[in-house]
C-alpha positions as CSV (number, residue, x, y, z in Angstrom):
1,M,-10.8,-73.9,-76.3
2,K,-9.5,-76.9,-78.2
3,L,-11.4,-80.1,-77.4
4,D,-8.1,-81.9,-76.5
5,T,-7.4,-79.1,-74.0
6,L,-10.8,-79.5,-72.4
7,Y,-10.2,-83.3,-72.0
8,S,-6.8,-82.6,-70.4
9,D,-8.3,-80.1,-68.0
10,L,-11.0,-82.6,-66.9
11,T,-8.6,-85.6,-66.6
12,I,-8.4,-87.3,-63.2
13,K,-6.0,-90.2,-62.5
14,T,-8.0,-93.1,-61.1
15,G,-5.6,-96.0,-61.3
16,A,-8.0,-97.8,-63.7
17,K,-6.6,-100.5,-66.0
18,M,-7.5,-100.4,-69.7
19,A,-6.9,-102.6,-72.7
20,L,-7.4,-101.8,-76.3
21,V,-7.4,-105.0,-78.3
22,V,-7.1,-104.5,-82.1
23,L,-8.0,-107.3,-84.5
24,D,-6.4,-105.6,-87.6
25,G,-8.9,-105.2,-90.5
26,L,-11.7,-106.9,-88.5
27,G,-14.6,-105.3,-90.3
28,D,-16.0,-107.1,-93.3
29,L,-19.1,-107.2,-95.6
30,A,-21.9,-109.7,-95.8
31,T,-22.2,-110.7,-99.5
32,K,-24.2,-113.3,-101.3
33,A,-21.0,-115.1,-102.2
34,Q,-20.2,-115.5,-98.5
35,G,-23.6,-116.6,-97.5
36,E,-24.6,-113.1,-96.5
37,V,-22.5,-113.3,-93.4
38,T,-19.1,-111.7,-92.4
39,P,-16.2,-113.8,-91.1
40,L,-17.0,-112.3,-87.6
41,E,-20.6,-113.5,-87.9
42,A,-19.6,-116.9,-89.3
43,A,-17.0,-117.5,-86.6
44,K,-17.7,-119.5,-83.5
45,T,-16.8,-117.1,-80.6
46,P,-18.2,-118.5,-77.4
47,N,-15.9,-116.4,-75.2
48,L,-16.8,-113.1,-77.0
49,D,-20.4,-114.2,-76.8
50,A,-20.2,-114.7,-73.0
51,L,-18.6,-111.2,-72.7
52,V,-21.4,-109.7,-74.7
53,A,-23.9,-111.5,-72.5
54,E,-22.4,-109.9,-69.4
55,G,-23.3,-106.5,-70.9
56,C,-21.4,-104.2,-73.1
57,A,-21.9,-101.3,-75.6
58,Q,-21.3,-101.7,-79.3
59,G,-21.1,-99.4,-82.3
60,R,-19.2,-98.7,-85.5
61,M,-16.2,-96.3,-86.0
62,I,-15.1,-94.2,-88.9
63,P,-11.3,-94.3,-89.0
64,V,-10.6,-91.0,-90.7
65,A,-13.7,-89.5,-92.4
66,P,-16.6,-90.9,-94.3
67,G,-15.6,-92.6,-97.6
68,I,-11.8,-92.4,-96.9
69,T,-9.8,-95.7,-96.8
70,P,-7.1,-95.5,-94.1
71,G,-3.7,-97.0,-94.1
72,S,-2.6,-98.8,-90.9
73,G,-0.9,-95.7,-89.6
74,P,-3.9,-93.4,-89.6
75,G,-6.1,-96.2,-88.5
76,H,-4.0,-96.9,-85.4
77,L,-3.2,-93.3,-84.6
78,A,-7.0,-92.6,-84.5
79,L,-7.5,-95.5,-82.1
80,F,-4.8,-93.9,-79.9
81,G,-6.8,-90.7,-79.9
82,Y,-4.6,-88.7,-82.4
83,D,-6.6,-87.0,-85.2
84,P,-5.1,-88.7,-88.3
85,L,-5.6,-85.6,-90.3
86,E,-3.6,-83.5,-87.8
87,F,-0.9,-86.1,-87.1
88,Q,0.2,-87.5,-90.4
89,V,3.0,-90.0,-90.1
90,G,4.8,-91.8,-92.9
91,R,4.6,-95.5,-92.9
92,G,8.4,-95.8,-93.2
93,V,9.0,-94.0,-90.0
94,I,6.6,-96.3,-88.2
95,E,8.2,-99.4,-89.6
96,A,11.7,-98.3,-88.9
97,L,10.9,-97.6,-85.3
98,G,9.2,-100.9,-85.0
99,L,12.3,-102.7,-86.2
100,G,14.3,-101.0,-83.6
101,F,16.1,-98.6,-85.8
102,S,17.0,-95.3,-84.1
103,L,16.0,-92.5,-86.3
104,K,17.9,-89.1,-86.2
105,A,16.6,-85.7,-87.1
106,G,16.6,-85.4,-90.9
107,D,16.5,-89.1,-91.6
108,V,14.0,-90.2,-94.3
109,A,12.5,-93.7,-93.6
110,I,10.9,-95.8,-96.2
111,R,8.7,-98.9,-95.9
112,A,9.6,-101.4,-98.6
113,N,8.1,-104.6,-100.0
114,F,9.9,-107.1,-102.2
115,C,7.8,-107.7,-105.3
116,T,7.8,-109.8,-108.5
117,L,8.5,-108.2,-111.9
118,N,8.1,-109.8,-115.3
119,A,10.5,-109.3,-118.1
120,E,8.9,-106.0,-119.1
121,G,9.2,-104.6,-115.6
122,I,5.5,-105.1,-114.8
123,V,4.5,-105.9,-111.2
124,T,3.0,-109.3,-111.2
125,D,2.9,-109.9,-107.4
126,R,3.2,-106.9,-105.0
127,R,4.2,-109.1,-102.1
128,A,6.6,-111.5,-103.9
129,G,4.4,-114.5,-102.9
130,R,5.0,-113.5,-99.2
131,I,8.5,-114.9,-99.3
132,P,9.9,-116.4,-96.1
133,T,11.5,-114.0,-93.6
134,E,14.8,-115.8,-94.1
135,T,14.8,-115.0,-97.8
136,C,14.0,-111.3,-97.0
137,Q,17.0,-111.3,-94.6
138,R,19.3,-112.8,-97.2
139,L,18.3,-110.3,-99.9
140,C,18.5,-107.3,-97.5
141,A,22.0,-108.4,-96.5
142,L,22.9,-108.6,-100.2
143,L,21.6,-105.1,-100.9
144,A,23.2,-103.7,-97.7
145,S,26.6,-105.1,-98.6
146,K,26.5,-103.5,-102.0
147,I,24.7,-100.2,-101.3
148,K,26.1,-98.4,-98.3
149,K,26.0,-94.9,-99.8
150,L,24.4,-93.0,-102.6
151,G,26.8,-90.0,-103.1
152,T,27.3,-88.6,-99.6
153,T,24.0,-90.1,-98.3
154,E,24.1,-93.2,-96.1
155,V,21.7,-96.0,-97.0
156,H,20.6,-98.4,-94.2
157,I,18.6,-101.5,-95.2
158,V,16.8,-103.4,-92.4
159,P,14.9,-106.6,-92.9
160,G,11.4,-107.1,-91.5
161,K,9.0,-110.0,-91.7
162,E,8.2,-111.9,-94.9
163,H,8.4,-109.5,-97.9
164,R,8.8,-106.4,-95.8
165,F,11.9,-104.3,-95.1
166,V,12.9,-100.7,-94.3
167,I,15.3,-98.3,-96.0
168,V,16.6,-95.3,-94.2
169,L,18.4,-92.5,-96.0
170,R,20.7,-90.5,-93.7
171,G,22.5,-87.3,-94.8
172,A,22.2,-83.6,-95.2
173,G,19.3,-81.8,-96.9
174,L,16.7,-84.6,-96.9
175,E,13.0,-84.3,-96.3
176,G,9.7,-86.1,-97.0
177,P,7.0,-86.9,-97.8
178,L,7.2,-88.3,-101.3
179,T,4.7,-90.3,-103.3
180,D,4.9,-94.1,-103.3
181,T,6.5,-96.2,-106.0
182,D,3.9,-98.9,-105.3
183,P,1.3,-98.8,-108.1
184,N,-1.1,-100.4,-105.6
185,R,-2.2,-103.2,-107.9
186,E,-0.6,-105.8,-110.2
187,G,-0.3,-105.2,-113.9
188,L,1.5,-101.8,-113.7
189,P,5.2,-100.9,-113.6
190,I,6.9,-99.5,-110.6
191,S,5.9,-95.8,-110.1
192,T,8.3,-93.0,-109.8
193,A,8.7,-91.3,-106.4
194,Q,7.7,-87.6,-106.7
195,P,7.9,-84.7,-104.2
196,T,4.6,-83.8,-102.6
197,D,5.9,-80.2,-102.6
198,P,7.3,-79.5,-106.1
199,K,9.2,-76.5,-104.7
200,S,11.1,-78.5,-102.0
201,A,14.7,-78.9,-103.0
202,K,15.1,-81.4,-100.1
203,Q,12.3,-83.6,-101.5
204,K,13.7,-83.4,-105.0
205,K,17.0,-84.6,-103.6
206,V,15.3,-87.6,-102.0
207,A,13.5,-88.4,-105.3
208,K,16.8,-88.4,-107.1
209,L,18.3,-90.7,-104.5
210,I,15.4,-93.1,-104.8
211,A,15.8,-93.2,-108.6
212,D,19.5,-94.0,-108.1
213,L,18.7,-96.6,-105.6
214,Y,16.5,-98.5,-108.1
215,K,19.2,-98.3,-110.8
216,T,21.7,-99.8,-108.4
217,A,19.5,-102.4,-106.6
218,L,17.4,-103.9,-109.3
219,P,20.3,-105.5,-111.2
220,L,21.4,-107.1,-107.9
221,L,18.0,-108.8,-107.6
222,A,17.5,-109.7,-111.3
223,K,18.2,-113.4,-110.8
224,E,15.7,-113.9,-108.0
225,K,12.6,-115.8,-109.2
226,A,10.1,-114.2,-106.8
227,A,11.7,-111.2,-105.2
228,N,13.3,-109.5,-108.2
229,G,12.0,-106.0,-107.4
230,F,10.8,-103.8,-104.6
231,L,8.1,-101.2,-104.0
232,L,8.4,-98.2,-101.6
233,R,5.7,-96.6,-99.5
234,G,5.5,-94.0,-96.7
235,I,8.6,-92.0,-97.7
236,A,8.8,-89.5,-94.9
237,H,10.7,-88.1,-91.9
238,Q,9.7,-88.3,-88.2
239,P,7.2,-85.7,-87.1
240,D,6.9,-84.0,-83.7
241,I,4.1,-85.7,-81.7
242,P,3.1,-85.6,-78.0
243,T,3.4,-88.8,-76.1
244,F,0.4,-91.0,-75.0
245,E,1.3,-90.4,-71.3
246,E,1.4,-86.6,-71.8
247,R,-2.1,-86.6,-73.5
248,Y,-3.9,-89.1,-71.2
249,Q,-1.9,-89.5,-68.0
250,L,-1.7,-93.2,-68.7
251,K,1.5,-95.3,-68.7
252,A,1.0,-97.5,-71.8
253,A,2.5,-100.7,-73.1
254,C,2.3,-102.4,-76.5
255,L,2.0,-106.1,-77.2
256,A,2.4,-106.6,-81.0
257,V,4.2,-109.0,-83.2
258,Y,4.7,-107.1,-86.4
259,P,7.2,-104.2,-86.5
260,M,4.9,-101.6,-87.9
261,Y,2.5,-101.8,-85.0
262,K,5.4,-101.7,-82.5
263,G,6.6,-98.6,-84.4
264,L,3.2,-96.9,-84.1
265,A,3.2,-97.6,-80.4
266,Q,6.8,-96.4,-79.9
267,L,6.0,-93.2,-81.9
268,V,3.5,-92.1,-79.2
269,G,5.8,-93.3,-76.4
270,M,4.3,-96.6,-75.5
271,T,6.7,-99.2,-74.1
272,K,7.3,-102.1,-76.5
273,I,7.1,-105.5,-74.8
274,E,9.1,-108.0,-76.8
275,G,8.9,-111.7,-77.0
276,P,5.3,-113.0,-77.6
277,T,4.6,-114.3,-81.1
278,T,1.1,-115.6,-80.8
279,I,-2.1,-114.1,-79.4
280,K,-2.1,-116.6,-76.6
281,E,1.5,-115.5,-75.6
282,Q,0.5,-111.9,-75.9
283,F,-2.4,-112.3,-73.5
284,E,-0.2,-114.3,-71.1
285,R,2.4,-111.5,-71.1
286,Y,-0.4,-108.9,-70.6
287,A,-1.4,-110.8,-67.4
288,A,2.2,-110.9,-66.2
289,E,2.7,-107.2,-66.8
290,Y,-0.7,-106.2,-65.5
291,G,0.6,-104.3,-62.5
292,N,3.2,-102.4,-64.4
293,Y,1.1,-100.3,-66.8
294,D,-2.3,-98.5,-66.9
295,F,-3.0,-99.1,-70.6
296,F,-2.3,-102.0,-72.9
297,F,-2.4,-102.0,-76.7
298,I,-2.7,-105.6,-77.9
299,H,-2.5,-106.2,-81.7
300,F,-3.6,-109.2,-83.7
301,K,-2.6,-109.1,-87.4
302,Y,-4.1,-112.1,-89.1
303,T,-7.6,-110.9,-89.6
304,D,-6.2,-108.2,-91.9
305,K,-3.7,-110.6,-93.6
306,Y,-6.4,-113.0,-94.6
307,G,-8.8,-110.2,-95.6
308,E,-6.2,-108.9,-98.0
309,D,-5.8,-112.4,-99.4
310,G,-9.6,-112.6,-99.9
311,N,-9.6,-115.8,-97.8
312,F,-13.0,-115.8,-95.9
313,E,-12.4,-119.1,-94.2
314,A,-8.9,-118.2,-93.0
315,K,-10.2,-114.9,-91.6
316,K,-13.0,-116.7,-89.8
317,Q,-10.5,-119.2,-88.3
318,A,-8.2,-116.3,-87.2
319,I,-11.1,-114.8,-85.3
320,E,-11.8,-118.2,-83.7
321,E,-8.1,-118.5,-82.7
322,F,-8.3,-115.1,-81.1
323,D,-11.5,-116.1,-79.2
324,A,-10.0,-119.3,-77.9
325,A,-7.2,-117.3,-76.3
326,L,-9.5,-114.5,-74.9
327,P,-10.1,-116.2,-71.5
328,I,-6.4,-115.5,-70.6
329,L,-7.0,-111.8,-70.9
330,L,-10.4,-112.0,-69.1
331,G,-8.8,-113.9,-66.3
332,K,-7.0,-110.6,-65.5
333,R,-9.8,-108.4,-66.6
334,P,-9.1,-104.7,-67.1
335,D,-11.5,-102.1,-65.8
336,V,-12.2,-101.0,-69.4
337,L,-11.9,-103.3,-72.4
338,A,-12.3,-102.2,-76.0
339,I,-12.2,-104.8,-78.9
340,T,-12.2,-103.5,-82.4
341,G,-10.2,-103.1,-85.6
342,D,-8.1,-100.3,-87.0
343,H,-10.2,-100.4,-90.2
344,S,-12.2,-102.9,-92.3
345,T,-10.5,-105.3,-94.7
346,P,-13.4,-107.0,-96.5
347,C,-12.5,-110.3,-98.2
348,V,-14.4,-109.2,-101.3
349,V,-12.2,-106.0,-101.5
350,K,-8.9,-107.8,-100.7
351,G,-7.6,-104.7,-99.1
352,H,-8.4,-101.9,-96.7
353,S,-11.8,-100.1,-97.1
354,W,-13.7,-97.1,-96.0
355,H,-16.4,-99.2,-94.2
356,P,-16.8,-98.4,-90.5
357,Q,-15.3,-101.1,-88.2
358,P,-17.2,-102.7,-85.4
359,V,-16.3,-101.9,-81.8
360,L,-17.1,-103.4,-78.4
361,L,-16.7,-101.5,-75.1
362,H,-17.0,-103.3,-71.8
363,S,-16.8,-101.8,-68.3
364,K,-18.7,-101.5,-65.1
365,F,-20.3,-98.4,-66.6
366,S,-20.7,-99.3,-70.3
367,G,-24.3,-100.6,-69.9
368,S,-25.7,-103.4,-72.0
369,D,-27.1,-103.1,-75.5
370,K,-28.8,-106.5,-74.9
371,L,-27.2,-108.0,-78.0
372,D,-26.3,-111.7,-78.4
373,R,-23.0,-111.4,-80.1
374,F,-20.3,-109.0,-81.3
375,T,-20.8,-108.7,-85.0
376,E,-21.1,-106.0,-87.6
377,T,-24.9,-106.5,-87.6
378,G,-25.1,-106.2,-83.9
379,A,-22.7,-103.2,-83.8
380,N,-25.1,-101.4,-86.2
381,L,-27.7,-101.6,-83.4
382,G,-25.5,-100.7,-80.5
383,S,-25.8,-97.6,-78.2
384,L,-22.4,-96.2,-79.3
385,G,-23.7,-95.5,-82.8
386,V,-21.3,-94.5,-85.5
387,F,-18.5,-92.2,-84.3
388,E,-15.0,-91.2,-85.2
389,A,-12.3,-93.6,-84.0
390,K,-10.3,-90.8,-82.5
391,Y,-12.9,-90.6,-79.7
392,L,-12.6,-94.2,-78.6
393,I,-9.8,-93.5,-76.1
394,R,-11.9,-90.7,-74.7
395,L,-14.9,-93.1,-74.2
396,M,-12.5,-95.5,-72.5
397,Q,-11.3,-92.8,-70.2
398,A,-14.9,-91.8,-69.4
399,N,-15.7,-95.5,-68.5
400,A,-12.7,-95.4,-66.3
401,R,-14.2,-92.4,-64.5
402,M,-11.2,-90.3,-65.5
403,F,-13.1,-87.1,-66.3
404,D,-14.3,-84.5,-63.9
405,K,-17.7,-82.9,-64.5
406,F,-17.7,-80.1,-67.1
407,G,-19.3,-76.9,-65.9
408,A,-21.5,-76.1,-62.8
């Protein structure tokens, strides 16, 4: 029997309320350059501290497998209880859904970043200095007005936030996934998108379309100072995936600001709640919607953003901003509350890493690890130990008393 089948067979609806609060990229490393503390340890978090004092369990989670650095897609799918090795989803699909683009069967969706190129075509800034969203919208409108089709294939260009946008290719005979054109660091030229299956004629067609797209689009951006190029990631089509409610018998809602995380939630059938733009507003909307859903996914981006920038102080301040808003959520406390990250984004790495992220689990039945604070150091000592992130939702269900006894 598959483990998922066993969990489904044991599931009991209890009416419990659950909240999964994700501080993106929360985990970090204590280095000498940072005073041997992490941003989470350095931050003043009186409200988290009070929650820990009430009693909770802590631990560390492996997003995919030991030593593997996850993207945001696998990191979040694991938190939603989907094995990221079994359910592989292209980032472009997630981003397109998050921006409200309705994908059709056969569409190939691509997550794109404007970037800065020098005269030799070398990438000097992978994020184009994080251009304002208004600039992104202007450039996407320019490209969309000039590139409506490549041959018989429709091209849809949809702006996102800051330097991010989405490209959707719609036509016959298309399929992903393909390799990224993002070289993943500055100092290299734009890579060439390649089929992951060299025998796939559909993937070869998409590779040719992407090459043609660059030939057409780059001259249109040539006069831009910052955003004179673009990088492509997550070139893929939408997979077949069971919904969150089918798997867990929980009606779920998403409160996220950035399109990608809305897309991840939509991919598994969560309801996107639009409107809030700050963590305070997200918690306020959670309280207002409390009676309408069983499960809430609440996403906070800025811990990851500042970790990628290598900005220790800003990441610490983002955690403090989150903590200041936390009493709003605790005022309408769920029966089970998990606070964690989808992965670690250490400031010293300036990117995602393989290090297990800390997790806090609070419920009437979580017990107390008798720790003073929620930190990486404390999580190392917690009763949850180190476990795969795909089991977090199952632990939340167990704390909600949603599983019948197994066996006699």
